[in-house]
VONURO-574991 format. One line per 3 residues: their letters; for each residue y, x, z of N, C-alpha, C. Coordinates in pm, 1 decimal. Last residue first. Layout:
// VONURO-574991
a> Y X Z Y X Z Y X Z  ...
END
This chain:
// VONURO-574991
har> 3065.7 764.6 -2708.7 3195.2 767.9 -2704.3 3248.4 775.1 -2820.6  2788.3 724.8 -2793.8 2867.9 614.1 -2730.3 3008.2 624.2 -2745.7  2737.8 984.5 -2837.1 2756.0 882.0 -2936.1 2829.2 770.0 -2933.3
apa> 2742.9 1086.6 -2587.1 2836.5 1126.3 -2658.0 2833.7 1047.5 -2805.3  2522.3 929.7 -2422.8 2693.0 919.7 -2389.3 2782.3 974.7 -2505.6  2290.6 1045.3 -2602.8 2344.6 906.1 -2577.4 2473.4 878.1 -2540.5
err> 2190.9 1281.8 -2576.2 2317.7 1266.6 -2704.3 2359.8 1121.2 -2661.6  2024.1 1256.9 -2370.6 2132.9 1342.9 -2354.2 2233.1 1332.5 -2454.1  1864.5 1094.6 -2478.8 1904.1 1052.6 -2353.9 2017.6 1126.1 -2357.4
qrr> 1747.5 1238.8 -2688.8 1796.1 1126.1 -2728.8 1891.4 1060.6 -2606.3  1602.5 1456.0 -2542.3 1745.0 1476.3 -2619.7 1798.7 1337.4 -2660.6  1393.1 1308.1 -2420.3 1511.2 1363.6 -2347.7 1647.9 1411.2 -2408.4
hrd> 1290.9 1196.3 -2639.5 1310.3 1137.7 -2562.4 1430.8 1165.3 -2464.8  1191.3 1469.0 -2758.0 1277.3 1363.4 -2864.1 1337.5 1276.6 -2720.1  990.0 1535.3 -2549.8 1112.3 1619.6 -2615.2 1224.1 1567.8 -2651.2
rgg> 805.5 1345.4 -2570.7 872.5 1349.1 -2470.5 1018.8 1439.9 -2473.8  735.1 1371.1 -2819.3 777.2 1256.0 -2792.0 879.6 1270.8 -2665.8  602.4 1645.8 -2843.2 730.0 1621.0 -2889.3 801.1 1470.1 -2866.9
agt> 362.1 1638.8 -2712.7 469.7 1650.0 -2631.2 601.9 1642.9 -2691.2  248.2 1498.7 -2985.1 222.3 1455.0 -2827.7 353.2 1489.6 -2756.9  202.8 1529.5 -3248.3 213.7 1627.3 -3184.0 194.9 1627.9 -3015.4
rrd> 165.4 1276.5 -3366.1 85.6 1393.3 -3375.6 83.2 1494.6 -3304.8  352.7 1104.6 -3228.3 226.6 1074.7 -3177.1 104.5 1190.9 -3243.7  606.4 1255.0 -3342.0 589.3 1268.6 -3210.0 414.7 1223.5 -3145.4
hpn> 607.5 1154.1 -3622.4 570.4 1287.3 -3590.9 535.9 1341.7 -3434.1  668.3 886.5 -3579.5 533.9 921.3 -3619.6 512.4 1058.5 -3604.3  874.8 709.1 -3455.0 857.0 836.5 -3393.6 702.0 894.4 -3466.1
vhf> 928.3 447.5 -3494.7 1013.1 550.3 -3581.3 982.2 680.4 -3534.9  784.5 303.5 -3353.9 723.2 302.0 -3467.4 817.2 422.1 -3552.7  902.8 331.1 -3098.9 749.6 366.6 -3083.4 718.1 396.8 -3245.0
lwr> 1132.7 160.4 -3168.7 1145.4 333.8 -3114.9 994.5 389.0 -3116.9  1022.3 -70.8 -3212.1 1091.3 6.1 -3338.0 1118.2 175.7 -3314.3  942.7 -143.4 -2959.9 862.0 -112.9 -3058.1 909.4 -44.4 -3194.7
gyl> 1197.8 -175.7 -2856.2 1103.6 -93.5 -2772.1 1006.2 -68.9 -2917.4  1311.3 -391.3 -2993.0 1372.3 -264.0 -2976.9 1299.6 -163.7 -2942.1  1118.3 -585.6 -2912.1 1117.7 -573.0 -3051.6 1198.4 -414.5 -3055.1
lpg> 1189.2 -600.4 -2652.0 1051.3 -590.9 -2704.5 1022.0 -513.2 -2820.9  1457.1 -724.6 -2642.6 1421.4 -564.7 -2578.4 1274.8 -518.6 -2640.3  1394.0 -946.2 -2795.1 1503.3 -877.0 -2833.1 1442.6 -718.6 -2784.8
lcd> 1216.8 -1123.9 -2657.1 1185.2 -1073.3 -2775.6 1248.4 -966.9 -2819.5  1309.8 -1218.2 -2416.5 1232.9 -1096.8 -2365.6 1220.8 -1034.4 -2529.2  1417.2 -1455.7 -2485.0 1498.8 -1335.3 -2409.2 1420.5 -1213.2 -2399.4
srd> 1188.6 -1578.1 -2562.3 1298.2 -1549.3 -2663.6 1384.1 -1433.6 -2596.7  935.5 -1678.7 -2491.8 1029.9 -1621.4 -2412.4 1125.0 -1545.5 -2499.5  718.7 -1841.0 -2535.3 838.4 -1881.7 -2588.5 943.3 -1813.0 -2546.1
lqe> 438.9 -1762.2 -2471.2 556.3 -1834.0 -2362.0 697.0 -1852.5 -2436.8  386.6 -1626.9 -2713.1 308.1 -1741.8 -2661.8 383.6 -1837.9 -2568.7  587.3 -1440.3 -2725.9 562.2 -1556.0 -2826.7 492.5 -1639.4 -2782.8
ala> 518.3 -1277.1 -2497.6 630.7 -1347.0 -2515.0 643.8 -1448.3 -2605.1  247.6 -1199.5 -2576.1 272.0 -1282.7 -2461.4 413.7 -1359.9 -2487.4  317.5 -1043.2 -2785.1 240.8 -1114.8 -2810.7 253.0 -1246.5 -2699.2
sar> 475.9 -829.4 -2672.2 522.5 -912.7 -2786.3 438.2 -1028.3 -2794.7  281.7 -749.5 -2489.0 400.9 -814.1 -2421.9 467.2 -857.7 -2525.0  121.3 -579.4 -2690.7 48.3 -681.6 -2593.2 192.6 -773.7 -2541.6
alt> 312.1 -412.9 -2775.4 222.3 -513.0 -2854.3 187.8 -628.1 -2784.8  343.9 -267.3 -2544.7 471.5 -329.3 -2577.5 416.0 -439.6 -2682.3  70.8 -129.0 -2521.0 159.5 -198.9 -2369.7 268.7 -292.5 -2457.1
ega> 75.6 11.4 -2722.8 -14.2 -112.5 -2700.8 40.3 -187.6 -2593.6  284.2 211.4 -2686.1 303.6 90.8 -2806.9 196.4 15.6 -2780.6  238.4 321.9 -2469.8 324.6 244.4 -2458.9 352.8 160.7 -2586.2
apa> -18.7 426.4 -2545.7 -12.1 356.1 -2438.7 101.5 258.4 -2428.7  82.0 633.9 -2746.2 -10.1 520.2 -2750.7 -9.5 408.4 -2680.1  431.2 773.0 -2734.7 301.3 745.8 -2662.5 198.7 605.0 -2700.6
ayg> 677.1 778.1 -2827.4 570.4 750.1 -2954.6 405.5 778.4 -2866.2  872.0 810.3 -2638.3 883.5 686.5 -2716.7 741.4 672.4 -2782.3  704.0 970.5 -2339.6 789.4 966.6 -2482.0 775.8 824.7 -2538.1
kta> 600.7 928.4 -2074.6 494.0 993.3 -2194.9 574.8 1032.2 -2336.8  802.7 861.5 -1895.4 731.4 960.1 -1873.4 660.9 1012.3 -1995.1  955.5 642.9 -2053.2 1010.5 775.3 -1976.8 929.8 874.5 -1956.1
fla> 754.6 486.2 -2166.5 860.6 561.0 -2237.6 902.4 696.0 -2169.1  657.7 394.5 -1929.8 570.9 495.4 -2023.3 647.7 556.1 -2123.4  858.1 240.5 -1811.6 806.8 353.9 -1741.7 714.2 445.1 -1820.5
rgl> 892.6 43.0 -1994.6 961.1 133.4 -1992.9 960.6 244.6 -1921.4  614.7 -42.6 -2018.7 641.2 -4.3 -2129.5 767.8 96.1 -2083.3  622.0 -156.6 -1751.7 555.0 -68.3 -1768.0 599.4 8.3 -1876.5
amr> 807.5 -372.3 -1780.4 858.7 -276.6 -1688.0 760.4 -164.1 -1713.0  645.4 -534.4 -1962.5 788.3 -488.6 -1995.2 814.5 -389.3 -1885.1  401.9 -593.2 -1806.1 408.6 -515.5 -1925.4 544.6 -448.6 -1961.6
ldl> 506.2 -748.6 -1592.7 448.2 -651.9 -1549.0 450.9 -508.8 -1660.4  569.2 -965.3 -1746.7 683.8 -907.1 -1679.0 638.3 -764.5 -1623.0  351.0 -1036.1 -1871.9 447.0 -1014.9 -1934.0 551.6 -943.8 -1858.0
eqq> 176.3 -1089.5 -1650.8 134.6 -998.8 -1726.9 272.2 -970.0 -1798.8  324.2 -1352.7 -1561.8 310.9 -1207.6 -1479.4 281.8 -1093.6 -1541.0  283.5 -1495.5 -1769.0 389.0 -1474.2 -1736.3 421.5 -1356.0 -1623.6
rhw> -33.1 -1525.6 -1775.7 59.7 -1457.0 -1867.9 231.4 -1410.5 -1847.7  -44.1 -1671.2 -1478.0 -92.0 -1537.6 -1528.5 -10.1 -1452.2 -1645.2  107.6 -1883.4 -1522.4 158.1 -1817.6 -1449.6 84.4 -1658.6 -1494.2
dad> -78.4 -2033.9 -1779.0 73.3 -1983.6 -1796.2 134.3 -1876.5 -1689.6  -393.6 -1851.3 -1712.9 -307.0 -1986.8 -1703.3 -159.2 -1904.6 -1744.6  -695.8 -1736.6 -1625.7 -591.2 -1725.2 -1715.7 -514.6 -1849.5 -1723.7
pls> -781.0 -1632.3 -1287.2 -797.5 -1730.3 -1409.5 -654.4 -1716.8 -1522.1  -815.4 -1279.6 -1169.0 -740.0 -1420.4 -1150.4 -767.4 -1488.6 -1291.5  -835.0 -999.4 -1224.4 -947.2 -1078.2 -1170.0 -889.6 -1220.0 -1155.0
all> -627.9 -893.8 -1338.8 -738.9 -919.1 -1418.2 -862.4 -1006.8 -1359.2  -458.2 -869.5 -1147.1 -432.5 -983.3 -1213.8 -559.4 -996.8 -1315.5  -492.1 -627.1 -1057.4 -540.8 -719.9 -973.4 -537.5 -858.6 -1064.9
dlg> -460.4 -466.4 -1264.1 -566.4 -473.3 -1231.3 -596.0 -582.9 -1151.9  -153.4 -520.8 -1266.3 -227.4 -582.1 -1384.2 -374.5 -551.0 -1369.4  -60.8 -374.9 -1008.3 -91.3 -519.1 -1049.6 -157.5 -593.0 -1188.7
rql> -146.0 -126.8 -1094.5 -205.0 -199.6 -985.8 -223.7 -361.5 -1023.6  37.7 -75.0 -1298.3 -98.1 -113.9 -1324.1 -182.3 -168.5 -1250.0  271.6 -54.2 -1127.6 247.9 -174.0 -1205.2 115.9 -188.1 -1274.5
qam> 228.8 121.9 -964.0 243.1 35.8 -883.5 222.0 -75.8 -978.5  204.4 346.4 -1167.1 94.5 297.8 -1050.5 105.7 193.0 -1008.5  468.9 352.7 -1242.7 331.0 326.8 -1348.0 208.0 291.9 -1250.7
aet> 627.1 402.2 -1057.2 635.6 279.9 -1117.4 485.0 270.4 -1185.4  541.2 684.4 -1030.8 496.6 583.0 -910.3 527.9 424.0 -976.7  638.6 777.2 -1242.0 544.5 787.3 -1220.3 459.2 682.1 -1102.7
maw> 925.6 708.1 -1196.6 854.3 655.0 -1307.7 706.6 658.9 -1286.0  1183.3 667.8 -1022.9 1052.7 696.5 -990.1 935.6 648.2 -1098.5  1433.7 543.4 -1085.6 1352.2 648.5 -1163.3 1218.3 716.6 -1148.2
rkv> 1486.6 360.0 -949.1 1506.8 461.9 -846.1 1456.4 567.6 -946.8  1407.1 134.1 -1098.0 1524.6 145.8 -1054.0 1573.4 272.0 -1008.6  1128.3 183.4 -1061.7 1180.1 205.1 -1232.9 1345.6 246.3 -1170.7
aqr> 1068.8 84.6 -813.6 1046.5 245.4 -853.0 1109.1 227.5 -975.8  1141.5 -194.1 -846.2 1190.2 -120.2 -750.7 1206.8 25.8 -783.8  906.0 -243.9 -1039.3 1071.1 -279.4 -1101.4 1148.7 -203.7 -1003.8
gak> 698.2 -190.5 -874.5 713.6 -134.1 -1012.0 856.2 -164.0 -1043.6  735.6 -401.5 -678.2 722.4 -267.0 -641.1 751.5 -185.5 -728.8  744.6 -644.6 -779.7 874.9 -577.8 -733.3 854.2 -458.2 -736.3
lqy> 465.3 -642.8 -880.1 594.0 -626.8 -963.6 724.1 -598.4 -918.0  329.7 -638.4 -633.9 326.6 -520.2 -699.4 446.8 -477.2 -819.7  431.8 -888.2 -552.2 476.1 -784.2 -488.8 469.7 -658.1 -562.7
eva> 262.3 -1058.2 -755.2 415.7 -1070.3 -742.8 466.7 -951.1 -643.3  4.0 -971.1 -644.5 62.4 -929.7 -810.0 209.3 -943.8 -808.2  -36.4 -1072.6 -404.7 6.4 -959.4 -414.1 15.6 -896.9 -557.7
kel> -23.4 -1354.9 -477.2 112.0 -1297.5 -402.3 100.7 -1133.0 -415.0  -264.6 -1387.3 -583.3 -145.0 -1386.2 -675.2 -11.8 -1312.2 -608.9  -445.9 -1300.1 -399.6 -413.9 -1197.7 -517.0 -270.3 -1229.6 -579.4
mga> -537.3 -1266.3 -97.1 -426.5 -1334.5 -170.8 -371.8 -1260.7 -294.9  -691.9 -1107.7 45.0 -780.5 -1188.1 -66.2 -644.7 -1279.9 -125.7  -581.2 -944.1 203.6 -607.2 -1063.6 276.3 -672.3 -1169.6 169.8
kay> -536.1 -708.9 37.5 -669.7 -708.3 157.0 -699.1 -860.9 215.0  -347.9 -805.2 -114.2 -463.1 -790.6 -167.1 -583.5 -787.4 -70.9  -159.0 -849.3 105.3 -196.4 -956.8 59.8 -311.3 -929.8 -20.8
hqa> -109.5 -572.6 168.0 -161.4 -639.6 277.6 -205.8 -778.6 216.0  -7.2 -454.4 -85.1 -144.3 -400.8 -14.6 -194.6 -485.3 90.2  232.8 -584.0 -92.9 133.4 -594.0 -196.3 -30.3 -609.3 -164.0
mle> 374.4 -507.5 125.4 355.8 -621.2 114.7 224.1 -649.6 22.4  392.5 -230.8 20.6 327.0 -262.6 150.1 305.3 -403.5 160.6  535.1 -264.4 -172.3 433.0 -194.5 -202.5 338.5 -241.3 -80.9
pha> 799.2 -335.8 -69.8 712.6 -414.6 -154.7 556.0 -377.2 -157.2  1001.8 -252.1 102.3 877.0 -173.1 99.6 793.3 -287.7 23.1  1253.8 -351.9 162.7 1242.9 -193.3 139.8 1107.9 -160.2 98.0
avi> 1198.1 -608.6 202.1 1271.1 -571.1 96.6 1237.5 -429.2 30.0  1049.6 -590.1 413.7 967.5 -668.0 297.0 1059.3 -643.5 182.1  1201.1 -511.9 605.0 1096.7 -433.1 557.1 1030.0 -491.5 433.1
epf> 1376.6 -697.5 622.6 1434.7 -578.1 580.0 1309.0 -500.8 528.4  1205.1 -928.3 716.4 1285.4 -925.3 606.6 1322.9 -775.0 526.2  1044.2 -1001.8 907.8 1108.2 -870.3 901.7 1134.3 -853.3 770.7
rse> 950.3 -1250.8 962.8 1052.2 -1204.1 1073.1 1087.2 -1086.2 1036.0  847.1 -1378.0 750.2 918.5 -1450.2 803.8 992.3 -1388.8 927.4  685.0 -1162.7 622.9 792.6 -1212.8 536.0 881.6 -1295.6 622.9
ltt> 547.2 -1039.1 853.7 666.1 -973.0 816.6 733.0 -1042.8 715.3  383.2 -1273.4 876.4 472.5 -1243.2 985.6 591.5 -1138.6 914.3  238.9 -1276.3 640.2 324.5 -1382.1 649.7 442.1 -1362.7 761.7
air> 90.5 -1010.2 657.5 197.6 -1048.4 559.4 295.9 -1136.0 573.5  -47.7 -1031.7 888.9 56.2 -932.3 910.9 158.8 -958.6 788.0  -208.1 -1246.6 837.2 -113.3 -1275.6 928.6 -25.7 -1171.8 927.4
ghl> -342.5 -1112.9 619.7 -265.1 -1243.1 584.1 -174.2 -1250.7 700.5  -491.1 -933.3 768.7 -383.8 -871.9 666.0 -290.6 -997.6 634.6  -655.5 -1082.1 931.5 -549.1 -1018.2 996.5 -437.5 -944.4 901.3
qqr> -814.5 -1207.0 726.7 -745.4 -1304.5 837.7 -630.3 -1210.8 877.7  -945.8 -982.7 635.6 -849.8 -1044.2 550.2 -766.0 -1145.2 638.0  -1070.3 -891.5 885.3 -970.7 -807.9 822.1 -889.9 -900.3 713.0
rsr> -1243.9 -1112.2 938.2 -1144.3 -1091.5 1024.2 -1033.4 -993.2 959.0  -1433.3 -1105.8 723.9 -1351.3 -1207.2 749.7 -1230.1 -1182.6 835.6  -1546.6 -834.7 765.9 -1467.6 -841.0 657.8 -1361.6 -977.0 666.6
llt> -1490.8 -687.7 1094.4 -1566.5 -795.1 1007.9 -1463.0 -808.0 901.9  -1386.0 -385.1 1203.8 -1322.5 -527.5 1180.9 -1446.8 -587.2 1081.1  -1432.3 -120.5 1251.3 -1484.7 -220.8 1336.8 -1488.4 -368.0 1308.4
sya> -1267.2 19.9 1054.2 -1425.2 3.5 1044.7 -1511.2 -88.4 1128.2  -1057.3 50.2 1246.8 -1049.5 -31.3 1121.3 -1176.1 -79.9 1050.4  -1134.0 263.8 1409.1 -1081.5 126.4 1441.1 -1077.3 52.1 1356.8
adq> -1159.0 477.6 1241.0 -1295.0 412.0 1303.8 -1258.0 292.2 1350.6  -897.6 483.7 1097.1 -1026.6 461.7 1006.3 -1126.1 413.7 1109.4  -766.9 580.7 1325.5 -719.2 452.6 1271.5 -822.4 424.0 1159.7
vla> -883.4 838.8 1352.4 -902.7 737.1 1449.6 -866.4 581.4 1389.3  -831.2 956.0 1127.4 -986.5 925.5 1139.3 -996.7 816.8 1256.5  -567.8 1012.0 1128.1 -602.9 914.3 1045.3 -770.1 850.9 1081.7
hkf> -496.7 1075.9 1474.4 -533.4 1094.6 1381.3 -563.3 1011.5 1258.6  -335.2 920.4 1630.5 -333.9 1041.4 1673.7 -382.7 1123.2 1548.0  -125.4 655.9 1543.1 -277.3 703.5 1557.5 -254.0 857.4 1578.7
tye> 190.4 597.9 1708.2 144.3 664.7 1582.8 -23.7 679.7 1629.4  449.0 349.2 1770.1 327.7 416.0 1779.4 257.0 468.1 1662.3  770.1 299.2 1936.8 710.1 332.7 1800.8 538.6 406.1 1829.8
adp> 933.8 106.1 2149.3 860.3 191.6 2117.4 798.3 186.2 1960.1  1111.7 -111.0 2234.7 1147.2 -40.7 2135.5 1069.6 85.9 2072.9  1075.1 -247.0 2459.1 998.4 -286.9 2337.0 1063.5 -226.8 2188.0
ptg> 901.6 72.2 2528.3 885.2 -87.5 2487.5 1012.0 -159.8 2560.1  1032.8 360.4 2452.3 954.2 279.5 2567.1 982.4 166.3 2487.9  937.0 646.7 2251.8 1001.7 531.7 2318.4 964.7 452.4 2400.8
rrf> 604.1 643.5 2092.7 748.8 737.6 2123.4 848.5 630.0 2157.7  277.4 749.5 2161.2 392.5 667.8 2182.4 510.4 744.0 2200.8  -22.6 808.0 1987.5 106.1 871.0 2058.0 223.5 743.1 2062.1
vle> -337.8 721.9 2062.5 -226.5 675.4 1992.7 -131.9 752.1 2079.3  -544.4 811.6 2199.4 -562.8 774.1 2069.2 -487.2 715.2 1987.8  -513.4 889.4 2468.8 -449.3 992.4 2341.2 -512.5 939.1 2220.8
asa> -534.2 729.2 2663.8 -688.0 795.7 2604.8 -640.9 869.7 2498.6  -299.7 655.7 2690.0 -315.9 736.8 2800.6 -465.5 806.7 2752.6  -278.8 486.0 2466.9 -191.7 608.0 2460.2 -226.5 708.6 2583.9
lqd> -455.9 292.8 2550.8 -481.2 398.0 2431.1 -385.3 482.3 2406.8  -316.3 175.9 2772.8 -443.4 247.6 2768.5 -488.5 359.7 2663.5  -86.0 85.5 2665.5 -74.2 193.0 2763.9 -219.7 278.6 2759.7
lae> -198.3 -114.0 2509.1 -131.0 -3.9 2417.6 -132.0 115.5 2546.4  -289.2 -264.0 2713.1 -406.4 -225.9 2603.0 -300.9 -98.8 2542.9  -74.4 -346.8 2838.5 -180.8 -268.1 2909.0 -236.8 -202.7 2820.8
nlk> 93.4 -488.7 2654.5 119.1 -356.7 2701.0 44.5 -288.9 2744.6  -114.1 -694.6 2614.2 -57.9 -600.1 2503.9 -6.4 -465.0 2557.0  -60.4 -824.6 2859.4 -196.4 -778.5 2820.7 -175.3 -692.7 2702.6
qqp> 196.5 -886.9 2843.4 174.5 -800.0 2946.8 26.0 -724.9 2934.4  228.5 -1058.0 2667.8 305.5 -939.1 2647.2 269.7 -849.3 2738.8  -42.2 -1243.4 2537.8 61.3 -1222.1 2634.3 113.3 -1116.6 2617.2
mga> -68.6 -1223.8 2170.0 -125.2 -1244.5 2283.1 -7.2 -1198.3 2398.0  -10.4 -1190.0 1895.1 7.3 -1322.5 1937.4 -98.8 -1331.4 2069.0  19.8 -964.7 1704.2 -87.6 -977.7 1829.5 -110.3 -1134.8 1870.1
vas> 267.4 -999.1 1575.0 111.1 -1011.2 1496.0 10.1 -1034.4 1605.1  427.9 -920.7 1735.7 458.9 -1024.5 1658.6 325.3 -1089.6 1601.8  339.6 -683.2 1841.2 377.1 -794.7 1949.3 383.0 -903.6 1856.3
ile> 385.6 -521.1 1624.7 220.0 -540.7 1668.7 244.3 -640.8 1793.3  656.7 -483.2 1590.3 560.0 -586.4 1483.1 420.5 -617.0 1552.2  757.8 -408.7 1839.5 779.8 -539.6 1802.0 695.9 -558.9 1671.2
hsf> 630.4 -152.8 1838.0 582.3 -249.8 1960.7 643.4 -391.5 1906.2  568.8 -14.3 1478.0 654.4 -66.5 1605.9 592.1 -160.1 1694.4  313.1 210.1 1355.8 356.5 84.1 1388.9 457.3 40.2 1510.2
srg> 106.8 413.5 1156.5 238.5 396.1 1228.5 269.2 247.4 1244.0  -74.8 347.0 984.2 -91.5 495.4 1069.1 26.1 485.5 1184.9  -129.4 7.0 1001.0 -77.6 127.5 932.0 -105.8 257.8 1015.2
laa> -238.9 -259.7 1051.3 -98.5 -233.9 1041.8 -54.3 -108.2 977.5  -490.6 -206.2 1113.6 -456.9 -304.4 992.7 -313.8 -284.8 971.1  -459.6 -57.1 1353.7 -497.3 6.8 1222.1 -498.6 -65.4 1101.2
giq> -334.0 -269.1 1524.4 -277.9 -136.1 1472.9 -340.4 -76.7 1371.9  -566.8 -419.0 1546.5 -461.7 -475.0 1508.2 -364.2 -364.5 1442.6  -749.7 -248.5 1644.2 -790.8 -293.3 1537.8 -662.8 -334.9 1459.4
ave> -624.4 -228.2 1925.2 -658.9 -108.4 1866.6 -687.5 -133.9 1680.6  -642.8 -475.5 2011.7 -527.0 -402.9 1983.3 -523.4 -290.2 1884.5  -937.7 -479.1 2047.0 -878.8 -558.6 1964.5 -719.5 -507.8 1924.3
rvp> -996.7 -269.9 2209.9 -1021.3 -251.9 2108.6 -958.3 -353.1 2031.9  -943.0 -306.6 2507.3 -828.4 -318.0 2421.2 -838.1 -272.3 2282.1  -1222.3 -363.9 2601.5 -1090.2 -455.1 2641.1 -973.1 -447.0 2547.3
alr> -1336.4 -136.5 2514.7 -1382.5 -241.6 2460.4 -1249.9 -343.7 2495.8  -1363.1 158.1 2553.5 -1238.8 80.8 2547.8 -1235.6 -50.3 2519.4  -1596.5 210.7 2466.9 -1572.8 226.8 2573.4 -1434.4 168.9 2680.3
dlr> -1576.8 207.9 2181.8 -1667.4 106.9 2255.0 -1628.0 131.1 2433.4  -1398.6 413.9 2130.8 -1367.0 276.7 2132.3 -1444.2 195.1 2205.8  -1588.5 602.3 2196.8 -1461.4 607.4 2261.6 -1407.0 464.7 2258.0
all> -1762.1 560.5 1982.4 -1814.1 526.0 2108.8 -1682.3 542.1 2202.5  -1625.9 614.1 1754.9 -1656.6 460.0 1772.4 -1699.9 457.0 1914.9  -1572.1 868.7 1797.3 -1447.3 792.2 1787.4 -1497.6 648.8 1831.9
sah> -1824.2 965.2 1732.9 -1747.5 1008.5 1879.8 -1639.1 904.2 1894.4  -1866.3 873.4 1476.1 -1953.9 831.5 1591.8 -1888.1 844.7 1713.1  -1706.7 1071.8 1350.9 -1679.1 917.1 1343.9 -1750.7 831.1 1460.3
lst> -1818.8 1327.7 1407.4 -1674.7 1274.8 1487.7 -1660.5 1123.5 1478.6  -2142.9 1278.8 1512.8 -2011.9 1312.0 1417.4 -1905.6 1269.3 1485.4  -2326.5 1241.7 1711.6 -2349.0 1327.5 1603.9 -2232.0 1342.1 1489.6
pia> -2241.8 1201.7 2060.5 -2260.0 1146.9 1938.5 -2276.8 1275.1 1823.6  -2486.8 1222.4 2308.5 -2378.0 1309.0 2263.2 -2355.9 1251.9 2103.0  -2723.4 1093.3 2380.3 -2578.3 1030.6 2433.4 -2479.6 1133.5 2394.1
lpa> -2959.6 1144.8 2302.4 -2886.9 1114.7 2193.6 -2750.8 1049.0 2278.2  -3085.9 1079.9 2633.9 -3101.3 1147.5 2498.9 -3022.4 1069.6 2395.7  -2847.3 1124.0 2908.0 -2965.6 1021.4 2832.8 -2972.1 1101.9 2699.6
vpg> -2842.6 1350.2 3140.6 -2796.0 1306.0 3011.4 -2861.5 1234.2 2938.4  -2835.0 1283.5 3505.0 -2914.4 1318.0 3379.0 -2832.6 1281.5 3233.3  -2514.1 1353.6 3646.9 -2623.2 1277.7 3635.1 -2707.5 1329.7 3500.3
avt> -2269.2 1498.2 3639.6 -2273.4 1391.2 3731.8 -2415.1 1356.6 3767.1  -2195.6 1829.6 3626.8 -2279.1 1748.5 3571.2 -2309.3 1605.9 3666.1  -1869.7 1951.4 3646.0 -1998.4 1955.7 3707.0 -2065.0 1828.6 3628.5
fhd> -1625.4 2207.3 3498.4 -1680.4 2062.1 3498.1 -1823.0 2059.7 3561.9  -1349.3 2411.0 3674.0 -1483.9 2385.9 3578.1 -1515.1 2233.1 3597.3  -1148.9 2394.5 3849.4 -1152.9 2519.5 3719.4 -1279.4 2512.7 3650.8
gad> -1193.3 2088.5 3902.1 -1075.4 2157.6 3877.4 -1079.0 2284.7 3798.0  -1399.0 1922.0 3814.6 -1385.8 1972.7 3925.9 -1291.8 2113.6 3962.8  -1465.7 1657.2 3627.6 -1354.9 1742.1 3662.1 -1361.7 1820.5 3764.4
tlv> -1782.3 1535.7 3526.1 -1672.0 1496.2 3603.5 -1553.6 1660.2 3631.9  -1979.1 1420.0 3280.2 -1924.7 1509.1 3362.2 -1794.2 1494.4 3444.3  -2036.0 1130.4 3277.1 -2171.9 1236.1 3274.9 -2096.8 1361.7 3323.4
gse> -1827.5 950.8 3210.7 -1881.5 981.6 3332.3 -1988.6 1070.5 3378.8  -1730.8 912.9 2986.1 -1828.8 817.1 2988.3 -1899.9 864.0 3157.5  -1515.8 1089.0 2950.2 -1506.7 944.4 2981.3 -1612.9 840.1 3001.4
im> -1651.4 1298.1 2929.9 -1567.1 1296.9 3011.4 -1563.6 1132.4 3072.4  -1745.8 1280.4 2675.1 -1822.1 1308.0 2802.6 -1780.3 1249.3 2930.1
END
């Protein structure tokens, strides 16, 4: 209400500057945030770009993506910070920005047309690849997200695989399963081809390992994943994959008791992992 000029600050109280138009007060928080963005129309584009980047973003990154004169961008960011829609830490060009609340980010993002969203996410992804390799290496899941929202699903699948493999290396198996399954879901919407089958094979091999680690050697999902991966390896003549897959399927089939009891597979898996160093010695 203050920003709209209906109320004025008189020091220890507010005064009404004029008649309040019907329905002038938004009926929801989302509508209120949209109204504030509308009143900041000249800087709304910068808010939209920031919303596509994420809850937090750096001055360096939004400068690279926005593609507008630096002075214009700085003025827009200053206005967003003055309106307390974003918080700023540090000073440009080393500043970091964070939306005051996730709802502010959502409101700004919701004003983007679908075609503009896809274009913006595509620009963000290619900018990260060309100018921010350290972010690409550390956060492949972020790249997958931007490419998926850009409609560039093949690139999204490739980064989902990298994210899944990275999580497996960190032994973050629950995260790995989520990343790899997301890759398979994206892949399902793409035409069948050699590239498609190769990606599915790699995704399922990594997923099989994550399933073994979290659900045990006898988990039905692990058996199904490895069986499908074996069939793909034969189709693609990937002899380098057949050995590990056959070993994984052998582990699955020698644990019939575990499939009946459920938790036993996980217990045996943990026991085998503890005993492995002793057997090797």
